C-alpha positions in Angstrom: -32.6 15.8 125.5 -29.6 13.5 126.0 -26.2 14.2 124.7 -24.2 12.0 122.3 -21.4 10.4 124.2 -17.8 11.6 123.8 -16.1 9.4 121.3 -13.8 6.7 122.7 -10.2 7.4 121.9 -10.8 11.0 121.2 -7.6 13.0 120.7 -6.1 14.7 123.8 -7.3 18.2 124.4 -5.1 21.0 122.9 -2.8 22.9 125.3 -4.1 26.1 126.8 -1.4 28.0 124.9 -2.5 26.5 121.6 -6.2 27.3 122.3 -5.3 31.0 123.1 -3.1 31.2 120.1 -5.6 29.7 117.8 -8.4 32.0 119.0 -6.1 35.1 118.6 -5.0 34.2 115.1 -8.6 33.5 113.9 -9.7 36.7 115.5 -7.0 38.7 113.6 -7.8 36.9 110.4 -11.5 37.7 110.6 -10.7 41.2 111.7 -9.0 41.9 108.3 -12.0 40.2 106.5 -14.3 42.8 108.1 -11.8 45.6 107.5 -12.0 44.7 103.8 -15.7 44.1 103.7 -16.5 47.4 105.4 -14.1 49.4 103.3 -16.6 50.2 100.6 -19.1 51.6 103.1 -16.6 53.9 104.8 -15.2 55.0 101.4 -18.6 55.5 99.9 -18.7 59.3 100.4 -15.6 59.3 98.1 -16.8 56.5 95.7 -20.3 57.7 95.2 -19.6 61.1 93.5 -16.6 59.6 91.6 -18.6 56.7 90.1 -21.9 58.7 90.1 -24.0 56.0 91.8 -27.4 56.4 93.5 -28.4 55.5 97.0 -30.2 52.5 95.6 -27.0 51.3 94.0 -25.2 51.8 97.3 -27.7 49.4 98.8 -27.2 47.0 95.8 -23.5 46.9 96.4 -24.0 45.8 100.0 -26.7 43.3 99.0 -24.5 41.8 96.3 -21.7 41.0 98.7 -24.2 39.6 101.3 -25.8 37.3 98.6 -22.6 35.6 97.7 -21.3 35.7 101.3 -24.5 33.7 102.3 -24.1 31.2 99.6 -20.5 30.6 100.5 -21.2 30.4 104.2 -23.7 27.6 103.7 -21.8 25.9 100.9 -18.4 25.9 102.6 -20.0 24.7 105.8 -21.5 21.7 104.1 -18.3 21.0 102.1 -16.3 21.2 105.3 -18.5 18.7 107.1 -18.5 16.3 104.1 -14.7 16.4 103.6 -13.6 17.1 107.1 -11.5 19.9 105.8 -11.2 23.1 107.9 -7.6 24.4 107.6 -7.1 24.1 103.8 -10.4 25.8 102.9 -9.7 28.6 105.4 -6.3 29.3 103.9 -7.8 29.4 100.3 -10.6 31.7 101.3 -8.1 34.1 103.0 -6.0 34.4 99.9 -9.0 34.9 97.7 -10.4 37.9 99.7 -7.1 39.7 99.4 -7.2 39.4 95.6 -10.8 40.7 95.5 -9.9 43.7 97.6 -7.1 44.6 95.1 -9.6 44.3 92.3 -12.0 46.7 94.0 -9.4 49.4 93.9 -9.3 49.4 90.1 -13.0 49.5 89.5 -13.9 52.2 87.0 -17.7 51.8 87.1 -20.6 50.7 89.2 -20.8 47.4 87.2 -17.1 46.5 87.8 -17.3 47.4 91.5 -20.5 45.2 91.7 -18.6 42.3 90.2 -15.7 42.6 92.6 -18.1 42.7 95.6 -19.9 39.6 94.3 -16.6 37.7 94.1 -15.5 39.1 97.5 -18.6 37.6 99.1 -17.7 34.1 97.7 -14.2 34.5 99.1 -15.1 35.7 102.6 -18.4 33.9 103.4 -16.9 30.6 104.5 -14.3 32.0 106.7 -16.3 32.4 109.9 -18.1 29.0 109.8 -14.6 27.4 109.3 -13.0 29.4 112.1 -15.8 28.7 114.6 -15.7 25.0 113.8 -12.0 25.0 114.7 -12.8 26.8 117.9 -15.6 24.3 118.8 -13.2 21.4 118.1 -10.2 22.6 119.9 -11.2 25.0 122.7 -12.5 23.8 126.1 -16.3 23.9 126.3 -16.2 25.9 129.5 -14.7 28.9 127.6 -16.5 28.3 124.3 -18.6 31.4 124.4 -15.7 33.7 125.2 -13.4 32.1 122.6 -16.1 32.3 119.9 -16.8 35.9 120.9 -13.2 36.8 120.6 -12.7 34.9 117.3 -15.8 36.5 115.6 -16.0 39.8 117.3 -12.8 41.1 118.8 -10.6 41.4 115.7 -13.5 42.2 113.4 -14.7 45.0 115.7 -11.3 46.5 116.3 -10.1 46.3 112.7 -13.4 46.4 110.8 -15.3 48.9 112.9 -12.7 51.1 114.6 -9.4 51.1 112.6 -11.1 50.8 109.2 -13.2 54.0 109.2 -10.4 56.1 110.8 -7.6 54.7 108.7 -9.4 54.3 105.4 -11.0 57.8 105.4 -7.7 59.4 106.3 -5.9 57.4 103.6 -8.6 58.2 101.0 -8.4 61.9 101.8 -4.6 61.8 101.4 -4.2 59.4 98.4 -7.6 58.5 97.0 -10.1 55.8 97.7 -8.6 53.3 95.2 -5.3 53.1 97.1 -7.3 52.5 100.3 -8.6 49.2 98.8 -5.0 48.1 98.2 -4.2 48.7 101.9 -7.3 46.7 102.9 -6.3 43.6 101.0 -2.6 43.3 101.7 -2.7 41.7 105.2 -4.6 38.7 104.0 -1.5 37.4 102.2 0.5 37.4 105.4 -2.3 35.8 107.4 -2.7 32.9 104.9 1.0 32.0 105.6 0.5 32.2 109.4 -2.6 30.0 109.1 -0.6 27.4 107.1 2.2 27.5 109.6 0.5 27.6 113.0 -3.0 26.0 112.7 -3.2 22.2 113.3 -5.8 20.5 111.2 -8.4 18.9 113.6 -9.6 15.3 113.1 -12.7 14.7 111.1 -15.6 15.7 113.4 -17.7 12.9 114.7 -20.3 12.8 117.5 -19.3 9.4 118.7 -17.1 6.5 117.7 -18.1 5.2 114.3 -20.6 8.1 113.8 -21.4 8.9 110.2 -20.3 12.1 108.5 -22.7 14.7 107.0 -25.8 13.3 105.3 -29.3 14.4 104.2 -30.5 13.0 107.6 -28.0 15.2 109.3 -29.3 18.3 107.4 -32.8 17.4 108.5 -31.8 17.2 112.1 -30.1 20.6 111.9 -33.0 22.3 110.2 -35.6 21.0 112.7 -33.6 22.0 115.8 -35.5 24.9 117.4 -32.4 26.8 118.5 -30.9 26.7 115.0 -34.2 28.0 113.5 -34.5 30.9 116.0 -30.8 31.7 115.7 -31.2 31.9 111.9 -34.1 34.3 112.3 -32.1 36.4 114.8 -29.3 36.4 112.2 -31.7 37.8 109.6 -32.8 40.6 111.8 -29.5 41.7 113.3 -27.4 41.3 110.2 -30.0 43.6 108.6 -29.4 46.0 111.5 -25.7 45.8 111.0 -25.4 46.2 107.2 -28.0 49.0 107.0 -26.0 50.9 109.6 -22.7 50.3 107.7 -24.2 51.2 104.4 -26.2 54.3 105.3 -25.0 55.8 108.6 -21.9 57.4 107.0 -24.1 59.0 104.4 -26.7 60.1 107.0 -24.0 61.6 109.3 -22.3 63.6 106.5 -25.4 64.6 104.5 -28.3 64.8 106.9 -26.4 65.8 110.1 -23.7 67.8 108.3 -20.6 66.3 109.9 -17.4 66.4 107.9 -15.8 63.2 106.7 -13.2 63.0 109.6 -15.9 63.4 112.3 -18.0 60.8 110.6 -15.0 58.5 110.6 -14.5 58.9 114.3 -18.2 58.5 115.1 -18.3 55.2 113.0 -15.0 54.3 114.7 -16.7 54.6 118.1 -18.8 51.7 117.1 -15.6 49.7 116.7 -14.6 50.5 120.3 -18.0 49.3 121.5 -17.9 46.1 119.5 -14.3 45.3 120.5 -15.3 45.5 124.2 -18.6 43.7 123.5 -16.9 40.8 121.7 -15.4 39.4 124.8 -17.5 40.9 127.6 -20.9 39.9 126.3 -20.0 36.2 125.5 -18.1 35.9 128.8 -21.1 37.1 130.7 -23.2 34.5 128.7 -20.8 31.8 129.8 -21.6 32.6 133.4 -25.3 33.6 133.5 -26.6 32.0 130.3 -27.0 32.8 126.6 -30.8 33.5 126.6 -31.1 36.5 128.8 -28.2 38.3 127.1 -29.7 37.6 123.7 -33.0 39.1 124.8 -31.6 42.3 126.4 -28.9 43.5 124.0 -31.1 43.9 120.9 -33.5 46.1 123.0 -30.6 48.3 124.0 -29.6 48.6 120.3 -32.5 51.0 119.6 -30.5 53.7 121.3 -28.2 54.0 118.3 -30.6 55.0 115.6 -32.6 57.1 118.0 -29.6 59.2 119.0 -28.6 59.7 115.4 -32.0 60.9 114.5 -32.8 63.2 117.5 -29.8 64.0 119.7 -28.3 67.4 118.7 -25.4 67.7 121.1 -21.7 67.8 120.1 -20.3 64.8 118.2 -18.5 63.4 121.3 -21.8 63.2 123.1 -23.5 61.6 120.1 -20.8 58.9 120.4 -22.0 57.8 123.8 -25.3 56.3 122.8 -23.6 55.0 119.6 -21.2 53.0 121.9 -24.0 51.7 124.1 -26.3 50.7 121.3 -23.6 48.9 119.3 -22.9 46.6 122.2 -25.5 44.4 120.5 -22.7 43.1 118.3 -21.6 41.1 121.3 -24.5 38.6 120.8 -23.6 38.0 117.1 -21.2 35.1 118.1 -23.9 33.7 120.3 -26.6 33.3 117.7 -24.3 32.6 114.8 -21.9 30.2 116.5 -22.1 29.4 120.2 -25.8 28.4 120.6 -26.0 26.5 117.2 -22.8 24.6 118.0 -24.1 23.7 121.4 -27.5 22.6 120.0 -26.5 20.0 117.3 -24.3 16.9 117.0 -20.5 17.6 116.6 -20.4 16.2 113.0 -23.0 18.8 111.9 -21.5 21.9 113.5 -20.1 23.6 110.4 -23.5 23.1 108.6 -25.4 24.6 111.5 -23.1 27.6 111.7 -23.3 28.0 107.9 -27.1 28.0 108.0 -27.2 30.6 110.8 -24.6 32.8 109.2 -25.7 32.2 105.6 -29.4 32.8 106.3 -28.7 36.1 107.9 -26.6 37.2 104.9 -29.0 35.8 102.3 -32.2 37.3 103.6 -31.1 40.1 105.9 -27.9 41.2 104.2 -29.2 41.0 100.7 -32.7 42.4 101.0 -32.3 45.0 103.7 -29.7 47.3 102.2 -31.6 47.4 98.9 -34.9 48.1 100.7 -33.2 50.7 102.9 -31.6 52.3 99.8 -34.9 52.5 98.0 -36.5 54.0 101.1 -33.7 56.6 101.4 -34.2 57.6 97.7 -38.0 57.9 98.2 -38.3 59.3 101.8 -34.9 60.5 102.9 -31.8 59.2 104.6 -33.6 58.9 107.9 -35.6 55.9 106.6 -32.8 53.4 107.0 -32.4 54.4 110.7 -36.1 53.8 111.4 -35.6 50.4 109.8 -32.7 49.7 112.1 -34.9 50.5 115.1 -37.7 48.1 114.1 -35.2 45.3 113.4 -33.6 45.6 116.9 -36.9 45.6 118.7 -38.2 42.5 116.8 -34.9 40.6 117.5 -35.4 41.0 121.3 -38.8 39.4 121.0 -37.6 36.5 118.9 -34.8 35.7 121.4 -37.5 34.9 124.0 -37.9 31.5 122.4 -34.2 30.5 122.7 -33.5 27.4 124.8 -30.6 27.8 127.2 -27.4 26.0 126.3 -24.6 27.5 128.5 -22.8 24.6 130.2 -22.5 26.4 133.5 -26.3 27.1 133.5 -27.6 23.8 132.2 -25.1 21.8 134.2 -23.6 19.9 131.3 -20.0 20.9 131.5 -17.8 18.7 129.3 -16.4 18.4 125.8 -19.8 17.9 124.2 -22.4 20.2 125.8 -26.1 20.7 125.0 -26.0 19.1 121.6 -29.4 17.4 121.3 -30.3 15.5 118.2 -34.0 16.2 118.5 -36.4 18.4 116.6 -38.2 21.7 117.1 -40.1 21.7 120.4 
């Protein structure tokens, strides 16, 4: 399908230094969002006995945050496309998630903690659609996959999956889990100031000169684009894989496998090392060889993680090896949540497409899967969530077979507006 032409009189491209700085700042910002989001999972071995909550309630806490996260992802994406606002909404959301983290630290019951997680999802859900829309507007298309991978995966993996379990578990052991939540929320205040100071508000997105803004017809075009639909399905499956692992792997490692809290923290931290590397390596590979093949292969490799946790009985450092390899699947998250959708729709609809792909994954996968996994764990045992992870990964690899290639280098459409058809499923 043909591309919409680049608008006449489009603003000059941002400098390379600005593009690198923007990507780095957005990556750090989202890193602390995931640090904060994952805090309750890594602290759950301390929270659960203190507040006397069941495995089902553990799942509900994760589901609740995913529910409001998904609503915010879609709602903020649409609001951003309607108003043209990116920077202001991003700053407001960053401030809000810090306040919610502080509130989690004073929760005295399951009900109060549930309320804080619901509010946190509202605060955090719109941050990544807004961030990736800024990347799509201001970063050279030839490096879009890498930039989106770093923005979404590098900081979040390093801070949310590596630093968070190690630091938060150690801090909780020394000072208590409540104080750990205060640590998780503080950086957001500083980051909001940096966003206000350093980020330049992009022009209102438009696919061509005089192109209309977001409308009902725009929404229909997004919802009937095959890549958007398939990316939303992948989001459901792999977000489910992710949140089930976050919610129940710490409990499985400490209770079913008998590891102490510190060893569990390092094993979960190994996932952060894997995801940090995957965040730039996997998208960069997709820039060169294409998105589709990478998106098929990585979910199939992800089955190694639950299988090793279930069956490998070597020392902890050896268990970490298949954990690291399996968790490389996180490198495709920016592809199906951001890169492929942004390359498949008109520019004025990007935030909406990203919000749909991110929000659907959270709404269906993030909300339902932890509760289902928690119920299964109460009925059958803590191994049940790991079997659910295995099935989700295998199915995701099959769904990715239907993705249409969009990488500029592969499809031969290098330029500022690449592979953004306006057609429908087919």
